[in-house]
C-alpha positions as CSV (number, residue, x, y, z in Angstrom):
1,M,-18.2,26.6,35.5
2,N,-14.8,25.1,36.2
3,A,-15.8,21.8,34.4
4,A,-17.0,23.7,31.3
5,R,-13.7,25.7,31.2
6,N,-11.8,22.5,31.5
7,K,-13.6,21.0,28.7
8,K,-12.9,24.2,26.4
9,I,-9.3,24.0,27.3
10,L,-9.0,20.3,26.5
11,L,-10.8,20.9,23.3
12,S,-8.4,23.7,22.4
13,E,-5.5,21.7,23.2
14,G,-6.8,18.9,21.2
15,L,-7.2,20.9,18.1
16,D,-4.0,22.7,18.5
17,E,-2.3,19.2,18.7
18,F,-4.2,17.9,15.7
19,F,-3.4,21.1,13.3
20,S,0.2,20.9,14.6
21,S,0.5,17.4,13.7
22,V,-1.1,17.9,10.2
23,Y,1.4,20.7,9.6
24,K,4.2,18.5,10.9
25,A,3.0,15.9,8.3
26,Y,2.8,18.4,5.4
27,R,6.3,19.5,6.1
28,F,7.5,15.9,6.3
29,V,5.9,15.2,2.8
30,G,7.3,18.4,1.3
31,Q,10.8,17.7,2.6
32,Y,10.6,14.2,0.8
33,F,9.9,16.0,-2.6
34,R,12.6,18.5,-2.0
35,Q,15.2,15.7,-1.1
36,A,14.1,13.3,-3.7
37,F,15.6,14.9,-6.7
38,K,18.7,16.2,-5.1
39,P,22.1,14.1,-4.9
40,P,23.3,12.0,-3.7
41,Y,20.5,9.4,-4.6
42,H,21.7,6.3,-2.7
43,F,20.6,3.9,-5.5
44,S,22.2,0.8,-3.7
45,E,20.2,1.5,-0.6
46,V,16.8,1.8,-2.8
47,V,17.7,-1.3,-4.5
48,N,18.3,-3.0,-1.0
49,Q,15.0,-1.6,0.4
50,I,13.1,-3.0,-2.7
51,F,14.6,-6.5,-2.2
52,E,13.8,-6.3,1.5
53,I,10.2,-5.2,0.7
54,G,9.7,-7.8,-1.9
55,L,11.2,-10.6,0.1
56,R,9.2,-9.7,3.2
57,S,5.9,-9.7,1.5
58,L,6.2,-12.2,-1.3
59,S,5.1,-15.5,0.4
60,L,2.1,-13.9,2.1
61,I,1.0,-12.2,-1.2
62,T,1.6,-15.5,-3.1
63,L,-0.8,-17.4,-0.7
64,T,-3.3,-14.6,-0.3
65,G,-3.6,-13.9,-4.1
66,F,-4.0,-17.5,-5.1
67,I,-6.8,-18.0,-2.3
68,I,-8.5,-14.9,-3.4
69,G,-8.8,-16.1,-6.9
70,I,-10.1,-19.5,-5.8
71,V,-12.7,-18.2,-3.4
72,F,-13.7,-15.2,-5.7
73,T,-14.3,-17.7,-8.5
74,K,-16.3,-20.1,-6.4
75,Q,-18.5,-17.5,-4.9
76,S,-19.3,-15.7,-8.3
77,R,-20.2,-19.1,-10.1
78,P,-23.5,-19.7,-8.7
79,S,-24.7,-16.2,-9.3
80,L,-23.7,-16.3,-13.0
81,E,-25.2,-19.8,-13.4
82,D,-28.7,-18.5,-12.4
83,F,-28.5,-16.3,-15.3
84,G,-26.9,-18.8,-17.7
85,A,-23.8,-16.6,-18.1
86,T,-21.0,-18.8,-16.7
87,S,-18.9,-18.0,-19.9
88,W,-18.5,-14.5,-18.6
89,L,-16.8,-15.9,-15.5
90,P,-13.3,-15.3,-16.7
91,S,-14.0,-11.9,-17.8
92,L,-15.6,-11.1,-14.2
93,I,-12.6,-12.4,-12.5
94,G,-10.1,-10.4,-14.7
95,I,-12.1,-7.0,-14.0
96,A,-12.3,-7.6,-10.2
97,I,-8.7,-8.7,-9.7
98,V,-7.0,-6.4,-12.1
99,K,-9.0,-3.3,-11.4
100,A,-9.5,-3.7,-7.7
101,L,-8.5,-6.7,-5.6
102,G,-5.0,-7.1,-6.9
103,P,-3.6,-3.5,-6.0
104,L,-5.8,-3.3,-2.8
105,V,-4.9,-6.6,-1.3
106,T,-1.1,-6.1,-2.1
107,A,-1.3,-2.6,-0.4
108,L,-3.1,-4.1,2.8
109,I,-0.6,-6.7,3.1
110,C,2.3,-4.4,2.6
111,A,0.8,-1.8,5.1
112,G,0.9,-4.7,7.8
113,K,4.2,-6.1,6.9
114,V,6.2,-3.4,5.4
115,G,4.8,-0.3,7.1
116,S,5.1,-1.9,10.6
117,G,8.6,-2.9,9.8
118,I,9.7,0.6,8.5
119,G,7.9,2.3,11.7
120,A,9.6,-0.1,14.0
121,E,13.0,0.1,12.3
122,L,13.1,3.9,12.3
123,G,11.7,4.2,15.6
124,S,14.3,2.1,17.1
125,M,16.9,4.2,15.5
126,K,15.3,7.3,16.8
127,V,15.0,6.4,20.4
128,T,18.5,4.8,20.4
129,E,19.8,8.2,19.0
130,Q,21.3,6.6,15.8
131,I,19.6,9.2,13.7
132,D,21.2,12.0,15.8
133,A,24.6,10.0,15.3
134,M,24.1,10.0,11.4
135,E,23.6,13.9,11.7
136,V,26.9,14.1,13.7
137,S,28.6,12.0,10.9
138,A,27.7,14.6,8.3
139,I,25.1,12.0,6.7
140,N,21.6,13.4,5.8
141,P,19.4,10.9,7.9
142,F,16.3,12.0,6.1
143,K,17.9,11.3,2.6
144,Y,19.3,8.1,3.5
145,L,16.5,6.7,5.8
146,V,13.1,8.3,4.6
147,V,13.8,9.0,0.9
148,T,15.3,5.8,0.0
149,R,12.5,3.8,1.7
150,V,9.4,5.9,0.3
151,T,11.0,5.5,-3.1
152,A,11.5,1.8,-2.7
153,T,7.9,1.4,-1.7
154,M,6.6,3.3,-4.7
155,I,8.8,0.9,-6.9
156,A,8.1,-2.4,-5.1
157,I,4.3,-2.1,-4.5
158,P,3.4,-1.8,-8.2
159,I,5.5,-4.9,-9.0
160,L,4.0,-6.9,-6.2
161,S,0.5,-5.8,-7.4
162,F,0.9,-7.2,-10.8
163,Y,2.5,-10.4,-9.2
164,C,-0.7,-10.6,-7.0
165,I,-2.9,-10.4,-10.0
166,L,-1.0,-12.9,-12.0
167,V,-1.4,-15.4,-8.9
168,G,-4.9,-14.3,-8.4
169,L,-5.7,-15.3,-12.0
170,L,-3.9,-18.5,-11.7
171,G,-6.0,-19.4,-8.6
172,S,-9.1,-18.6,-10.5
173,Y,-7.9,-20.7,-13.5
174,V,-7.4,-23.7,-11.3
175,N,-11.1,-23.6,-10.0
176,V,-12.3,-22.9,-13.6
177,R,-10.4,-25.6,-14.9
178,A,-11.6,-28.1,-12.4
179,E,-15.2,-27.4,-13.2
180,E,-15.4,-26.6,-17.0
181,A,-11.8,-27.9,-18.5
182,T,-11.1,-24.5,-20.0
183,S,-7.8,-24.2,-21.5
184,F,-5.3,-22.1,-20.2
185,I,-5.0,-19.8,-23.2
186,S,-8.8,-19.3,-23.6
187,F,-9.1,-18.4,-19.8
188,F,-6.6,-15.7,-20.0
189,K,-7.8,-14.5,-23.2
190,N,-11.3,-14.0,-21.9
191,S,-9.9,-12.4,-18.6
192,F,-8.3,-9.6,-20.4
193,S,-10.8,-9.2,-23.0
194,T,-12.6,-6.5,-21.1
195,I,-9.5,-4.9,-19.6
196,H,-8.6,-1.6,-21.3
197,F,-5.5,0.6,-21.1
198,L,-7.3,2.8,-18.6
199,D,-7.9,-0.1,-16.3
200,L,-4.3,-1.0,-16.4
201,F,-3.0,2.7,-15.8
202,T,-5.5,3.1,-12.9
203,S,-4.0,-0.2,-11.5
204,V,-0.5,1.1,-11.6
205,A,-1.5,4.6,-10.5
206,K,-3.1,3.1,-7.5
207,S,-0.3,0.9,-6.7
208,I,2.1,3.9,-6.9
209,I,-0.1,6.0,-4.6
210,F,-0.4,3.1,-2.1
211,G,3.2,2.6,-2.1
212,F,4.0,6.3,-1.5
213,T,1.4,6.1,1.4
214,I,2.8,3.1,3.0
215,G,6.4,4.4,2.9
216,I,5.7,8.1,3.9
217,V,3.4,6.9,6.9
218,G,5.7,4.3,8.0
219,T,8.7,6.6,7.9
220,Y,7.0,9.5,9.5
221,K,5.8,7.5,12.5
222,G,9.1,6.0,12.9
223,Y,11.1,9.2,12.5
224,Y,9.3,11.0,15.2
225,A,8.8,8.1,17.7
226,T,9.5,9.0,21.3
227,S,9.2,7.3,24.8
228,G,11.7,4.7,24.3
229,T,10.7,1.1,23.4
230,R,7.1,1.8,24.0
231,G,7.1,4.6,21.3
232,V,8.7,2.0,18.9
233,G,5.7,-0.4,19.4
234,K,3.1,2.5,19.0
235,A,4.9,4.1,16.0
236,A,4.7,0.5,14.4
237,N,0.9,0.1,15.4
238,Q,0.0,3.6,14.2
239,A,1.8,3.2,10.7
240,V,-0.3,0.3,10.0
241,V,-3.6,1.8,11.1
242,M,-2.9,5.0,9.3
243,A,-1.6,3.6,6.2
244,M,-4.7,1.1,5.8
245,F,-7.1,4.0,6.5
246,L,-5.6,6.1,3.9
247,I,-5.3,3.4,1.3
248,F,-9.1,2.9,1.6
249,I,-9.7,6.5,1.0
250,E,-7.3,6.6,-1.9
251,E,-9.1,3.7,-3.4
252,V,-12.5,5.5,-3.5
253,M,-10.8,8.6,-4.7
254,V,-8.8,7.0,-7.7
255,V,-11.8,4.9,-8.7
256,Q,-14.0,8.0,-8.8
257,I,-11.5,9.9,-11.0
258,S,-10.9,7.0,-13.3
259,N,-14.8,6.7,-13.8
260,W,-14.8,10.5,-14.5
261,I,-12.2,10.1,-17.1
262,R,-13.8,7.1,-18.7
263,Y,-17.1,9.0,-19.1
264,F,-15.4,11.8,-20.8
């Protein structure tokens, strides 16, 4: 009897903690939207965070995007050769990179690099009571630390996504050029021949949503970090895991919605 009662108590406590954390996250997101449109706007800090995010991720995105372009082209060529449709290779690469791989790969890289950095930075400020000191100094810490970083990720991730798309297409062109001596103009013309406005709009929308997710999860985990330096590491790790999990869910949802719009 005691064992069954203890299990019920643990289950009840677990459910209470879960719903409490969900409500806490809901309030955090709501507070962001309330504060984002109220002055002061801290434009200089937003620009500084955009620069930090781009600089922190640029080299890895360049390398990853270029390799993805080459590898995906090499993997796709044999399948198309079996059907005598090698000429469709640039179009296939364009569809894959522009519609899916570019935004998704960029978001995953930034979730690892940027999300963990934001979580660790705000976590260390929380455990060392720097956030409390900002409140004493009549500075709104949520406005200065959270709103600026989330806004910066929403701006920077779409820019990095299009950069990743460009680098990926360049990597694909290098492989196609080595195999078939296709001209640069012809390759890119064929790559974008099957890309429509809805595809570009979907890529931008996904990138903005991914950027918001990375920023809001990283700041949330860091802003409420506890337990000293151990809590900082835990906040950074949870920011990465949760952001990646949500990114995959959002990818499925946005693709499904875009398909509904396309059919209508």
